[in-house]
TITOR-144674 format. One record per atom (N, C-alpha, C, CB): residue number from 1; atom name; z, x negated, y. Coordinates in nm, 2 decimals, padded with zeros to 4 digits. Glycine has a CB too. Layout:
BEGIN
     i   at       up     east    north
   NUM   CA        Z        X        Y
...
***
This chain:
BEGIN
     i   at       up     east    north
     1    N    02.30    00.82    01.18
     1   CA    02.20    00.85    01.08
     1    C    02.32    00.86    00.97
     1   CB    02.07    00.73    01.05
     2    N    02.36    00.92    00.90
     2   CA    02.42    00.98    00.77
     2    C    02.33    01.00    00.64
     2   CB    02.48    01.12    00.81
     3    N    02.37    00.94    00.52
     3   CA    02.29    01.00    00.41
     3    C    02.35    00.99    00.29
     3   CB    02.18    00.95    00.41
     4    N    02.34    01.10    00.21
     4   CA    02.46    01.12    00.09
     4    C    02.35    01.10   -00.03
     4   CB    02.55    01.30    00.09
     5    N    02.39    01.01   -00.12
     5   CA    02.30    00.98   -00.23
     5    C    02.41    01.00   -00.35
     5   CB    02.22    00.80   -00.21
     6    N    02.33    01.08   -00.50
     6   CA    02.41    01.10   -00.58
     6    C    02.48    00.92   -00.67
     6   CB    02.32    01.23   -00.68
     7    N    02.55    00.98   -00.75
     7   CA    02.62    00.83   -00.79
     7    C    02.53    00.76   -00.84
     7   CB    02.72    00.82   -00.89
     8    N    02.44    00.77   -00.89
     8   CA    02.32    00.71   -00.95
     8    C    02.23    00.62   -00.85
     8   CB    02.23    00.82   -01.02
     9    N    02.19    00.68   -00.75
     9   CA    02.17    00.64   -00.67
     9    C    02.24    00.53   -00.53
     9   CB    02.15    00.73   -00.67
    10    N    02.36    00.58   -00.54
    10   CA    02.41    00.48   -00.46
    10    C    02.45    00.35   -00.56
    10   CB    02.54    00.54   -00.37
    11    N    02.47    00.36   -00.69
    11   CA    02.51    00.24   -00.73
    11    C    02.38    00.16   -00.73
    11   CB    02.59    00.24   -00.87
    12    N    02.27    00.23   -00.76
    12   CA    02.15    00.12   -00.76
    12    C    02.15    00.05   -00.65
    12   CB    02.02    00.18   -00.77
    13    N    02.15    00.10   -00.53
    13   CA    02.16    00.07   -00.42
    13    C    02.25   -00.07   -00.40
    13   CB    02.21    00.19   -00.37
    14    N    02.38   -00.04   -00.43
    14   CA    02.48   -00.16   -00.44
    14    C    02.42   -00.22   -00.54
    14   CB    02.65   -00.14   -00.47
    15    N    02.40   -00.23   -00.64
    15   CA    02.35   -00.34   -00.68
    15    C    02.24   -00.41   -00.67
    15   CB    02.35   -00.34   -00.74
    16    N    02.15   -00.36   -00.57
    16   CA    02.04   -00.43   -00.53
    16    C    02.13   -00.55   -00.40
    16   CB    01.89   -00.30   -00.46
    17    N    02.24   -00.46   -00.34
    17   CA    02.31   -00.55   -00.27
    17    C    02.38   -00.70   -00.31
    17   CB    02.41   -00.48   -00.23
    18    N    02.42   -00.62   -00.42
    18   CA    02.53   -00.74   -00.53
    18    C    02.41   -00.85   -00.56
    18   CB    02.60   -00.66   -00.74
    19    N    02.32   -00.81   -00.55
    19   CA    02.25   -00.95   -00.62
    19    C    02.19   -01.01   -00.50
    19   CB    02.13   -00.92   -00.74
    20    N    02.22   -00.99   -00.42
    20   CA    02.21   -01.07   -00.26
    20    C    02.06   -01.05   -00.20
    20   CB    02.25   -01.25   -00.26
    21    N    02.00   -00.96   -00.26
    21   CA    01.86   -00.95   -00.19
    21    C    01.86   -00.85   -00.06
    21   CB    01.74   -00.90   -00.30
    22    N    01.99   -00.82   -00.06
    22   CA    01.95   -00.78    00.06
    22    C    02.17   -00.76    00.14
    22   CB    01.83   -00.59    00.03
    23    N    02.15   -00.79    00.24
    23   CA    02.29   -00.77    00.32
    23    C    02.36   -00.68    00.28
    23   CB    02.28   -00.75    00.45
    24    N    02.32   -00.55    00.29
    24   CA    02.37   -00.40    00.27
    24    C    02.30   -00.27    00.19
    24   CB    02.38   -00.35    00.41
    25    N    02.39   -00.17    00.19
    25   CA    02.28   -00.08    00.14
    25    C    02.16   -00.05    00.27
    25   CB    02.36    00.08    00.08
    26    N    02.25   -00.02    00.39
    26   CA    02.15    00.00    00.51
    26    C    02.04   -00.11    00.51
    26   CB    02.24   -00.01    00.65
    27    N    02.08   -00.23    00.48
    27   CA    01.97   -00.30    00.50
    27    C    01.82   -00.26    00.39
    27   CB    02.04   -00.45    00.49
    28    N    01.90   -00.24    00.25
    28   CA    01.82   -00.20    00.15
    28    C    01.72   -00.11    00.18
    28   CB    01.89   -00.15    00.05
    29    N    01.80    00.03    00.22
    29   CA    01.75    00.17    00.27
    29    C    01.63    00.13    00.38
    29   CB    01.90    00.29    00.34
    30    N    01.64    00.05    00.46
    30   CA    01.55    00.00    00.58
    30    C    01.42   -00.01    00.53
    30   CB    01.59   -00.14    00.65
    31    N    01.48   -00.16    00.42
    31   CA    01.33   -00.23    00.37
    31    C    01.26   -00.12    00.30
    31   CB    01.34   -00.37    00.26
    32    N    01.33    00.01    00.23
    32   CA    01.28    00.06    00.14
    32    C    01.16    00.19    00.24
    32   CB    01.41    00.11    00.04
    33    N    01.23    00.15    00.36
    33   CA    01.14    00.28    00.43
    33    C    01.04    00.19    00.50
    33   CB    01.23    00.40    00.56
    34    N    01.05    00.12    00.55
    34   CA    00.93    00.00    00.60
    34    C    00.83    00.01    00.50
    34   CB    00.98   -00.18    00.62
    35    N    00.86   -00.03    00.36
    35   CA    00.78   -00.05    00.28
    35    C    00.68    00.12    00.23
    35   CB    00.88   -00.11    00.17
    36    N    00.78    00.21    00.28
    36   CA    00.72    00.36    00.24
    36    C    00.61    00.37    00.36
    36   CB    00.85    00.51    00.23
    37    N    00.66    00.33    00.48
    37   CA    00.58    00.33    00.62
    37    C    00.43    00.28    00.61
    37   CB    00.66    00.23    00.73
    38    N    00.43    00.13    00.53
    38   CA    00.34    00.03    00.50
    38    C    00.22    00.12    00.41
    38   CB    00.42   -00.10    00.42
    39    N    00.32    00.16    00.33
    39   CA    00.21    00.21    00.21
    39    C    00.17    00.37    00.24
    39   CB    00.30    00.19    00.06
    40    N    00.24    00.41    00.34
    40   CA    00.17    00.52    00.38
    40    C    00.03    00.48    00.49
    40   CB    00.29    00.62    00.47
    41    N    00.07    00.38    00.53
    41   CA   -00.05    00.36    00.66
    41    C   -00.18    00.28    00.55
    41   CB    00.02    00.23    00.84
    42    N   -00.19    00.25    00.45
    42   CA   -00.28    00.17    00.37
    42    C   -00.32    00.30    00.30
    42   CB   -00.21    00.02    00.27
    43    N   -00.26    00.39    00.25
    43   CA   -00.32    00.52    00.16
    43    C   -00.40    00.59    00.27
    43   CB   -00.17    00.63    00.08
    44    N   -00.36    00.59    00.43
    44   CA   -00.44    00.65    00.49
    44    C   -00.55    00.61    00.55
    44   CB   -00.39    00.70    00.55
    45    N   -00.54    00.47    00.55
    45   CA   -00.69    00.40    00.52
    45    C   -00.73    00.43    00.45
    45   CB   -00.73    00.29    00.52
    46    N   -00.72    00.41    00.32
    46   CA   -00.79    00.39    00.20
    46    C   -00.86    00.57    00.22
    46   CB   -00.66    00.36    00.03
    47    N   -00.79    00.65    00.24
    47   CA   -00.87    00.80    00.27
    47    C   -00.96    00.80    00.36
    47   CB   -00.80    00.92    00.30
    48    N   -00.96    00.73    00.47
    48   CA   -01.05    00.74    00.58
    48    C   -01.16    00.67    00.51
    48   CB   -00.99    00.68    00.72
    49    N   -01.13    00.53    00.42
    49   CA   -01.24    00.50    00.39
    49    C   -01.33    00.54    00.29
    49   CB   -01.23    00.42    00.39
    50    N   -01.27    00.62    00.21
    50   CA   -01.34    00.70    00.13
    50    C   -01.44    00.82    00.19
    50   CB   -01.26    00.74    00.04
    51    N   -01.36    00.88    00.29
    51   CA   -01.43    01.00    00.34
    51    C   -01.55    00.95    00.43
    51   CB   -01.34    01.09    00.41
    52    N   -01.56    00.80    00.44
    52   CA   -01.62    00.71    00.52
    52    C   -01.74    00.73    00.44
    52   CB   -01.56    00.57    00.54
    53    N   -01.69    00.67    00.33
    53   CA   -01.82    00.64    00.20
    53    C   -01.87    00.80    00.15
    53   CB   -01.73    00.53    00.03
    54    N   -01.82    00.88    00.14
    54   CA   -01.87    01.01    00.09
    54    C   -01.96    01.09    00.22
    54   CB   -01.72    01.11    00.05
    55    N   -01.97    01.03    00.33
    55   CA   -02.03    01.08    00.44
    55    C   -02.15    01.00    00.45
    55   CB   -01.94    01.08    00.56
    56    N   -02.14    00.88    00.43
    56   CA   -02.26    00.78    00.43
    56    C   -02.41    00.84    00.36
    56   CB   -02.20    00.63    00.32
    57    N   -02.52    00.82    00.39
    57   CA   -02.65    00.89    00.30
    57    C   -02.64    00.80    00.20
    57   CB   -02.82    00.91    00.36
    58    N   -02.70    00.86    00.07
    58   CA   -02.73    00.83   -00.01
    58    C   -02.85    00.73   -00.06
    58   CB   -02.71    00.91   -00.03
    59    N   -02.86    00.61   -00.11
    59   CA   -02.98    00.53   -00.13
    59    C   -03.00    00.47   -00.27
    59   CB   -02.98    00.42   -00.03
    60    N   -03.13    00.49   -00.24
    60   CA   -03.20    00.42   -00.38
    60    C   -03.17    00.28   -00.42
    60   CB   -03.34    00.41   -00.37
    61    N   -03.09    00.22   -00.33
    61   CA   -03.09    00.07   -00.38
    61    C   -02.97    00.04   -00.51
    61   CB   -03.06   -00.04   -00.22
    62    N   -03.03   -00.05   -00.60
    62   CA   -02.92   -00.04   -00.73
    62    C   -02.85   -00.14   -00.70
    62   CB   -02.97   -00.04   -00.90
    63    N   -02.71   -00.15   -00.77
    63   CA   -02.62   -00.24   -00.77
    63    C   -02.68   -00.35   -00.75
    63   CB   -02.55   -00.23   -00.88
    64    N   -02.77   -00.38   -00.86
    64   CA   -02.77   -00.55   -00.88
    64    C   -02.84   -00.60   -00.72
    64   CB   -02.90   -00.61   -01.05
    65    N   -02.91   -00.51   -00.66
    65   CA   -02.94   -00.53   -00.52
    65    C   -02.85   -00.57   -00.41
    65   CB   -02.98   -00.45   -00.49
    66    N   -02.74   -00.47   -00.44
    66   CA   -02.62   -00.49   -00.37
    66    C   -02.54   -00.57   -00.37
    66   CB   -02.56   -00.43   -00.37
    67    N   -02.55   -00.62   -00.51
    67   CA   -02.46   -00.77   -00.54
    67    C   -02.53   -00.86   -00.48
    67   CB   -02.45   -00.82   -00.69
    68    N   -02.66   -00.90   -00.50
    68   CA   -02.77   -00.97   -00.45
    68    C   -02.76   -01.00   -00.31
    68   CB   -02.88   -00.90   -00.49
    69    N   -02.75   -00.89   -00.22
    69   CA   -02.79   -00.88   -00.09
    69    C   -02.59   -00.97   -00.07
    69   CB   -02.85   -00.68   -00.01
    70    N   -02.51   -00.92   -00.11
    70   CA   -02.38   -00.96   -00.05
    70    C   -02.32   -01.12   -00.09
    70   CB   -02.28   -00.84   -00.10
    71    N   -02.40   -01.16   -00.20
    71   CA   -02.38   -01.29   -00.25
    71    C   -02.47   -01.44   -00.13
    71   CB   -02.46   -01.26   -00.44
    72    N   -02.55   -01.34   -00.09
    72   CA   -02.68   -01.38   -00.02
    72    C   -02.61   -01.44    00.10
    72   CB   -02.79   -01.25    00.02
    73    N   -02.56   -01.32    00.16
    73   CA   -02.50   -01.32    00.29
    73    C   -02.35   -01.40    00.30
    73   CB   -02.49   -01.16    00.33
    74    N   -02.28   -01.41    00.17
    74   CA   -02.18   -01.52    00.15
    74    C   -02.20   -01.63    00.12
    74   CB   -02.10   -01.50    00.09
    75    N   -02.32   -01.66    00.08
    75   CA   -02.39   -01.81    00.05
    75    C   -02.35   -01.82   -00.06
    75   CB   -02.36   -01.94    00.12
    76    N   -02.33   -01.73   -00.15
    76   CA   -02.34   -01.77   -00.28
    76    C   -02.45   -01.76   -00.39
    76   CB   -02.26   -01.72   -00.32
    77    N   -02.46   -01.78   -00.53
    77   CA   -02.59   -01.77   -00.57
    77    C   -02.66   -01.63   -00.59
    77   CB   -02.60   -01.85   -00.69
***
């Protein structure tokens, strides 16, 4: 795969390599893509958790009761 970059982005990638953080511009691009993939997986998990929460029933429990139960469950005061 070949990727064309405008001069500003090419210089940016080359500067990251020159700093010694990456062995090549390809290594830098691979790292960016891995991090983007991880971010997307976390984003999807968060959206699924939000959907799950929105689909859960509404309860009349106060936030204080919820916190107290959590502390009791975790052995805190």
